[in-house]
N, C-alpha and C positions, 0 to 999 in steps of 0.2 A: 752228645748224640741224641737224636730223637727217633724213637721207634714206635711203630704201630703193631698191634697184634689183634687179629680178628677174633670175634666172639661168636658163639653159636646162637640157637634159638629154640622155641618150643610151642606146644598146642594143647587144645582142651582134652580132658579125659576125666575119669572120676572113680570114686570108691563108693559103691552103692550103699554099703552099710553105713558109712559115715554120713553120706548125704541124707539117707533116710533118718538117721538120728538127728541131723541138723534140722530137718524139716519139722520133726516132732518137737525139738527144742525151740524152734522158732514159734510154733503155734502156742506152746505153753507160755513162752516168754511174752508173746503179744497179749495173751489173755491176762497175764500178771500185770503188764503195763497198762492195759486198758481198764482193769478193775481198780487200779490205784488212782486216788484223786489227784496226786501230785507225783512228780518224778524227781528223785533225789539227784543232785548234780554229780554225785559220785557213783561209780559202778559197784562199790563195795557193798556186799550184803544182798545184791539183786539175785534172785533165783528164778530160773536157772542162770548159771554164770554166763556172762557175755563172752562170745567167741569171735575169733578172727580166723577166717579160713580162705582158701583159694586154690588155684591150680597153677602149675608151672609149665611153660611152653618154650619151644625153640624159637629162633629169631623170626620165623615166618608167622608166628602167632597162631598157628593151627596145629602143629604136631606136638603131642604130649611129650614132656621131658621128665621122666620119673627119676626118683632117687636124689633129688636136690636137697641140699642143706639150706634151710630158710631161717633168716634172722629177722625178728620183728622188733623194731625200736620205737619207743615213745620219744618223739623229738622234743617234747617239753622237758621230760626228766632225764632223757638219754638212757633209760633202763632198756634192757634187751632180753628177749626170750629166744632161745635157739631151738628150732625143730630139726632133730636129727635122730640117729639110731637110739638115743637115750630115752626117747618117748615110746611109751608102750604101743601106741597106734601107728608109729612110723613104719612104713612099708616101702622098701627100695624099688618095688615094681610099680609104684603109683606115683602120679604127678600131683598129689594132693597133700595139703598140710592143714592142721588145725591146732590153735592154741587158745588158752583162756586168759582174759586180761587180768584176772585176779592173781596171775603168776608174776605180774610186774611188782617189784619190791616197793616202789613208791606210789603204787596205785595208778588209776586212770580216771579221767573225767570225760564226759561227753564233749566232743569238739577237739580232743587231743589229736594231733596229727601223728599217724603211724607210718613208718617207713618199713617196707617189706623187701628185703634183699635176699635173692636166691643165688646159690652158686653150685656148680657141678664141674669139677676139674678146672679148666681154664675159662669156663663160661660163667657169666655173671649178668644179672639183671635186677631191676628194682621197680617198685611202684609205691605211690604214697596216696593215702586217703585219710580223712578224719573219722574218728569214732562217731557214728551217727546216733543221735538221740532218738529213742523210741523203738528200737528193735533189738532182738536178742543176739544178733551177730552182724559182722561186717565182712563182706566178700571182697577180697583184694587178690586179683590174679597177677602173675609176674611173667613177663617175656624176657628170656635171657638173651638179649641182643646187644649188650654193652661191648665196647672195645677197650683195649688197654693202651695207655700212652705213657711213655717213660720220660721223666725229667732227670737229667744228670746234672748235679750241682757240684761246683768246685768251692774251694776255700775262699771265703770273702763274699763279696756282693754279687748276687745273681738276680737278673730281671726276668721274671717268668710270667706266664699266663697259662690257664687251663683251656686247651683247645677242644675239650669235650663238654657236652651238656651232662650234668651229673646230679647226684642227690647229696644234699647236706654236707658237703665238705666245709670244714672250718679250719682256721689257721692252725689249730692244735691237733687236727685229725688227718693231716696230709702224709703222715709217716715220717716226720722230721724227728731229730734227736732233741732231748731236753737241752735247753740253752740256745738252740737256734732261734733266730728272730725272723718273724714275718711282718712286713710293713705294707700298709696300703696308703695311697696318697689321695688327699682331698683337694681336687683341682680348684674348688671354689674358695676354700679358706687357706689354701696353700700350706697345709699341715699334714703330718704323718700320724697314723695310728699304728702302734707297735704291739705285737703279741710275742712274748717270750714263751717258747714251748715248754710245758711243764708247769706253768703258772695259770691260774684261772682268769687272769685279767685280760680284757680285750680279745676274747676268743671269737673274732668276727667271722662271718660267713664268707666263703670264697665264691666269687661270682665268675661265671664263664665269660670270657672275653675281656675281663678287666686285667690290668697289670699289677703285679706285686713284686716287692723286693724281698728276697730271702737272703739273710746273712748267715753263713756257715762259719763258725769260729775256727774250726780245724777239720782237716780231712775232707772227704767228699760224701755226697748223699745221692742215692738213686731212689726216686719216688715213682711208684706205679699208680697212675690215676685211671679210674674207670669212668666211662660215660659213653655217650652216643654222639654221632656227627649228624646234625640236621641238614636237610636239603633246602629248607626255606631261607629266604634272605634274612640276614642278621643285621641288627642295628646297635650302635654304640653312641650313647648320648654324651657329649662333652660340654661341661659347664665351667666357664672360666670367668674371672672378674671382668668388669667392663673394660679394663685396660689390657685384657688378654692374659694368657698364662699357659702353663704346661699341664698336660694330662698324660697319665700312664695308661696305655691300652694294649690289648692283645687281641687275637683273632681265633674264633671257633672254627674248626674244620681242618681239612687236610690240603687246602689249596696252597701250592707253593709257586704259583705263577704271578703273584702280586709283588710289586716293587714299591719302594718308598715313593717314587714319582706318581704312583696310582692314588695315593691318599687324597690329594687335592680334588681329584675327580670323584672320589667316593664321598666327599664331604658335602653336606647340604648347603653350605654357604660358600659360594665361589670366592677364591682368593684369600680365605681366612686361615688356611694352613700355611705357616711361614717357615716351619722347620720340622724335621723328623730325625730323631737321634736313637742310635742303637749302642748297647754296652757290650763290650767284650770282657767276660769275667776272667779270662786267662791273662790278657795283656793289661787289663784294668784301664782301657781307653774307650772313650766315646767316639763314634763316627757319625757325622752330621750330613744329612741331605738337605739342600736348600733349593727352593723352586727357581731362584734366580740363576742357578747353575744346574739344570735338571739332569744333565748327563753325568755329573760327578757324584760318586758314592751312591749310585742308585741300586742299593742292595735289595735282596729278596727278603720279604717279610715272612719269617718262618713260624710255623705252628709251635706253640710252647714257649715262645719268647715274648717279652714285653718291650714296648717302644715308647719313648717320650715324644709327644706331639705338641708343638707350640701352635696355639690358635688365637686369633684376634677377636673371635666372636663365638657365642654358643651355637652348637649345631649337632648334626647327627652323621656318623659314619655308617654307610650302608654297603653291604657286600654279600656275595654268594659264598657260603662256607666251603662247599665241596669243590674239588679240583675239576677242571674241564676233562672231557673224555680223552683217552689216548688211543689213536688209531694204530693198528698193527695188523699185518697179514703175512701168511706164508703162501707159497705157490709151487705147483708142480706142472711140468709141461709134457703133453702127449701129442707129438707132432705139432700141429698148429692150434691145438686146444690147450688153453691154460685153465687149471683148476685152482681156485683161490679159497683161502680159509681165513676169515677175520675174527675168529672166536677169541683170539688173544687180545683183541681190542677191549679196553676196560673203561668203566665209568661208573662212579658210585650211584649216579642217577639213572643208569641203564642206557644202553644203546638202542635207539628207536629206528634208525635208518642207516643204510650203507649205500653210498653212491660210488659206483665203479666207473672210472674213465679209462678206457682200454688203450688210449693213445693212438688209435688207428682211424679216428674220424667218425666212428660209429656213435650212435646215441648212447650216452651213459646209462648204465643199468642202476635203477633205484630199487632197493629191496629192504625188507625187514629181517631177512635171513643173512647170517654171517658167511655162508658158503654159496658159491655159484661157479660158473665156468663160461668161457668165451672162446669161440673159434675164429681165428684171424682169416679174413678173406672169404668166409663162407656166409651166405645169407642166413640171418637168424630168424626168419619168418616161419610160421606154421603153414599147414596145408590151406590153400585158399578156400574161401567159403563158396557156397553154390551161387549161381547167377541170381540177381535180384528178381523179385516177383514182377510179372507183367504189369506195365503201367507205372512202374516206380523209377524209370530211367530219368536222368537229368542231363545237363549239358556236359560235353566231353572235357572234363577237367583232366589235367595230366601233370606229369613230372618230366622235365626235359633238361638236357645239358650236354656238355662235351666231356669226352674221356681223353686224357692225354697223359704222357709219361712225365717223369720228373724234369725233363728238359723242355716241356711245353709242346711236344710233338703230338698231333692227334693219333689216336690208336683205334683202328678199325677191328672188328671181330671180337671185341671184349664181351664177355658174358656179364650183363648188367641186371642186377636184381633190385627192385624197388619194394620196400617193406613198410607197411604201416605198423609202427611199434605198439599202438594201442590195441589193434585187433589181431595182429599177427598175419594179416592178409598180405600176400606179396605177388608181384608180377615179374616176369623174366623176359628180357629182350637182348639184342646184340647191338653194339655200336656200328654205324654204317661206315662207308669208306672215308668219310670226313671226321670220324670219331664222335658223331652225334648219336644220341639215343632219345627216344620218347616213349612214354608209357601213358596210355589213357587210363584214368582211374574213375572217371566220371560218375560213379554212383555214390550218392551221399549217405546211403545207409551204412556203407563201410568207411568212407572217407569224410571226415568232418573238419571244419575250420579249426585250426589249432592242433591237429594231430601231428605227432612227430614222425617224419618220414625219413627213412634211411636208404641210401643208395650205395650198393657195393658193386665194384667192377673187378673182374678177374680175367687175366690173360696169361696162360702158362703159369709161371711161378710168381708173377707180379700180381699185386692186389692193391686196392685202395677203397676208401669209404668217405662218405660225407652225409650230413643230415641237416634238416631244416624243418621249420614249422610250416605245415600246409596252409596256404592262403586261399581260402574258398572264394574270396572276392575277386582276386586277380585271375582266377581260372587256371593258371599254370604256375607251378613252383619251379624255379631254375636252380639246378644243383650240378655243378661241375665236379669231376672226380679226378684226382691224380693217382695213378697206379705206380707201384715201385716194387723192387725186389724185397723179399722178407729180410728183416734184421731185428735188432733189439727194439722192443716196444716198452714205453714207459707207462706202467699202470699206476694210476693215482686212486687212492681210497679216501673218501671223506665220511666220517661217522658223526652222527648227531645224537645228543642225549635228550632226555625228556625236558630239560630246561632250554633246549634250542641251541646249545653250544656245540661247536664243531671242532674237529681235529682232522688233519690230513697227513697222509704219508704216501710216498711214491717209491716204486722199485722198478728196475729195468729187467725185462725177461727176454730170453732168446726165442725167436720164432724160426722153425725149420722150414725147408722147402716142402712143396707138396708131395704127397704120395699121389700117383696118377689117378685121375678120375676115370669113369667108365668110357669105353670106346664104342660109339654107335656103329651098327653094322647094317641094319635094314629097317625100313626101306631106305634107299640111297638118298643122300642129300640132294634136294631139288627134284626128286622123282615126281612124275605126273602120272595121271591115270592109275593111281594106287587104288586097289580094290577097297570097297567101302569097309569091309571087315578084313583087317590085315594083322599080321603078327609082327610086333615091334621087338627087335632084338639088339643086344649089345654085349660087349665083353666086359665083365665086372672085374674090378681090382681083386687081387688075391686076398683071401681072408674075409671078404664081405659076404653077408648072408641076407640082406634086405635092401630093397631099392625103391626110390621114389621117382616116378616118371611124371614129367610136367609137360602139358600141351597148352598152347596158346594160339588163338586165331586172331588176336588183336581186338581192339575195342574193349568190351566189358567181359568177354568170355574167356575162361581158362579152366583147366582141369588138372588135378593132381591125383594120381592113383599109385598103388603099391604092388610089389611082387616079391615073392620069395625066390624067384628064379631070374635068369637073365633074359626073360622075354615076357611079353604080355599081348594078348589078342584083344583088340578093341574095334568097335564099329563107329565110323564117323559118317556124317551126312555127305551126299554127293557134291562134287564140284567145290570142295572146301580146301583152302590152303591153310596149313597149320605149321607151327614150329614146335620142336620138342627137344627135351634134354633129360638126362638121368643123373642122379647122384646115389651113392651107395653107402651102406652102413655095415659095420662089423659087430654091432651090438643090438641087432634086431629093431633098429629104427630109433633108438634113444638119441643118437647123434649121427651126423652125416659127414662124409668127406666132400671134396669139391664136385661141382657139376661137370658134366661132360661138355663138349662143344654143342652148339645149337644147330640142329638140322631142320630143314623144312621139306614138306611134301604137299602134293595136291591130289585129292581123291578123284577117282573117275567120275565124270559127270553123268554119263548114260543118257544124255539128252538127245532126243531125235532131231533130225534136220527137216524143217518144214519145206514143202515143195510148192503147194498151191492149195487154194487161191488166196489172193490178197488184193487190196485196192478197190476201185469203184467199178460199178456196173457189172458186178458178179452175178451170174445166173442163179436163180433160186434153186436150180437143179444141180448146182456145182457139188463136187465131191471133194472132201478134205483129204489131202495126201501128204505123206511124209516118208522119210527114210529112217528106219529104226537102227540103233546100234547093233552090232553083231552080238547074237546071243539073246536079244530081247524076244519075248514070246507073248507079251500081253501089253496093252496100251490103255492109258486113261486120257480121254479127250475132254477138255474144258472149254465150253462155249458160253459166252455171256454177252448181254446187251447192257444198256444203261439201267434197265429195269429188271432183267431176269438173268439167271445163270443156271447151268446144268452140266452134269458130268455124264460121260458115256464111256463104255468099255468095249474093246474089240481086240481080237487076236491078229487082225490084219493091220496093214500099214496104210489104211484108208478108212474113211467113214462118210456115209451119206446122210447128212442131216436134213431136216425139214426147215428150209429158210422161208421167211416172209419177204415180200417185195418192199423195197425202199427202206430197209432197216440196216443199221450199222451193227456188225458183230465183231467180237474179239475171240480169238481161239488160240490154244496152245496144247501141247501133248507131252506126256512123260511116259517112260517105258519101264516095264518090269522084267526081271530076268528069272523070276521064280513063280510065274503064273499069277501075279497080282498080290503076293504077300508083302513085298516091299517095292519101292519105286526109286528111280533115279531122279535126276534134276529135270525140272520143266524146261521145255524149249523156250525160245523167245516168243513173245506174244505178237501175233499178226492181227491186223484188222481188215475188214472188208465191208463193202456196202452193196447190198443187192440192188439189181435194177428195179425201177418202179413198174 
């Protein structure tokens, strides 16, 4: 069995008294070295004594980890000094250690490589550095970020490898029993080198990613190996005789997705891998994979095991050591809103993006967050932005299409929302009697070539969505939508790690029917002569406390506003036809339920009816007359020629201007119902030409 156990980590900290002493020691030491004409190759007799010190940290390399036991080993002599509670200056509240090299029994020389290993509980980490010539101390910090890997060996022959990067393991320091044999294979000379544990002969270094044979005479062995798993691509050089040969290899990392059939693709020489063999230490049988029968015996390449590889040419095996990410998520349903949580997704290289496909035809959500939500059949846009500045209009681009049911029948009266997923801007309309809809988006400040546009259609409990990339050059993007009753939806999650590798998972979720949307009450659908300032009212669903009201007069103009009650008073321009609808929220506007039906109304124009004069040969003494709307008490008269214009004001329904002979005049009138503070719509413009 192969098992991994995570290790912890640590960060910088210090002991002021020790650091101060070290600085003093350093200055004195430097003065001694600088004053001496030569430097002895040995540290013996140097005063002040040479020190090795440093700090211990958790795996993040930032957080101090105090109270560690630190072992400093001279890798040339294998002498060790242990920093623990037996040292007078050891303090369990500090992440600091200091030892002096004169404590090594067999002495030290400049250039000796020191290994510093720190442990605390199940945590372990190490660092290595040489003793530096010319200074009184060497600073070696340790991050406790190692992991443990367990090798379980049986009686007899075991083919193993070390899947962790580690420090200084040798054949005799793996934790085996005296009399066990560790063998390494030389693929070039086709010979073994053997080390019998307990004897000083051939105590060779153990290399990560290489394969070894361990022979256990009797019983079983459990070896716990410590090291780290790299994320960078790893390489294994295979050298064989010109006629070809066998190499014994293993793999660093925790990746269990590789198979024997992947090795030829990992090798730098195409076609040079002709066989891969694995050993079963229990049954004592080899199993071979051959590229000529790639589907047979295509076993998984497991961490901790070694494999024989037959190659016809020298080359390099290259592979990514860490396993791909694993996508996973949980979900809860609240009506038609699904809340998802992908924090259980895992990846040693970290998850950098989450892509959610909701299964309903909407634009997939791409996020760096592991949690999000989606409401089925409800437009996901935000409040539309203000109208664009004057002079910034462009051609009338739009989104058009047909709305039909699952049988292909056209559906009229569907509420259709068109949302720009980049900006959140949206427009709402209704499908006509033929199931057709169209929304002009024509202002390129909001809508750009390449924007992802989503169309959602709702009618009763039925809903449907579609999306496409907006095509600026064609002018219109065509998107049909099929609406259907709610049912199970298949949510798909794709996660990507920092190496660009992906993993997907899908789950089916149940979507319930709608809770009713608001019911519009006033002004009546299709109403005309609606006062310019009117109170818009609706019946809100039970339990709602906030409402979004949407008005649209077509073209480029729309308005979204909000209310805490089931009514809102607004003023619109005269003689304007608008559509409106409402959706309600039970959480103060964080999320919304379905839209109401779309109603329309036309505001009162208030425009006067012109009576006379118009046409040719009008007398220069003619009087302008009109019929004002009931309730009007003041009028504005606009008279202009090709070269002049002027405004006049009167409380009467007539005006006596000063005309010149032989001139063409244009005139129109608008009325006020509040003494000139506000005005209604202008009348049509008439023209006249005075007699010469």
